[in-house]
N, C-alpha and C positions, 0 to 999 in steps of 0.2 A: 167307556173306559175299559182299558185292557186289564183282565185279571192275571195275576202272576201266580206261578206255582209255588208250592212250599219249598222246593229247591232253590228257586230264584230268590225267595224271601231269605232263606238261610245264607246265601252267598251275599246278599246285600247287608244283612245284619253283621256277618263276619267282617265285611269291609268297613262298616260303620264302627264297630268296636276297635278295629285296628286304627282307623283315623283318630277316634277318641282317645284311645290309649297313648298314641304317638303325640297327640296334642297335649295331654296331661303331663307326660314325661318332659316334653320340651318346655311346658309352662313351669314345671318344677325346676328345671335346669336354669331357666331364665331367672326365676326368683332367686335362687342360690347365687347365681353369678352377679345379680343386681346388688345383693346384700353384701357379698364379700368384695366386689369390685376389684378383681385381679388385674384388669387392664383399664385404667381410668379413661383412656381415649375412646374406648368402646362401650362406655356406660350408657350412653343414650341409645345406641343401636341394640345393645342387649335389652335394655329396659322396654323400649317401645317396639323395636323390630321383632324380636323373638317372642315377646308376649302377644303381639298382634297375630303372628303366624300361629301360635299355639291356640289362640282363641278361634281363629279361623278353621283350624283342623278339628277342634272340638265340636264346633257347630256343623261342619261338614259330616263328621261322625254321627252326630245326633240326627241329621237330616236322613242319612242312609238307615239308621236303626228304626226311626219312627214313620218313615214313609211307607 
């Protein structure tokens, strides 16, 4: 198994926190838009699409942070 340097770990953690923060913000926006329902035609896309993307981004960020 290849050992990583502390600089590589810092870069991966920074990327992970960026992904996780982006996912958290997108999840919050998705939650607010689902509750306010500004465009009824897009309700299911906002509820299921944006939330799924937010969850994927959060888990990708966690992967980069903890690997």
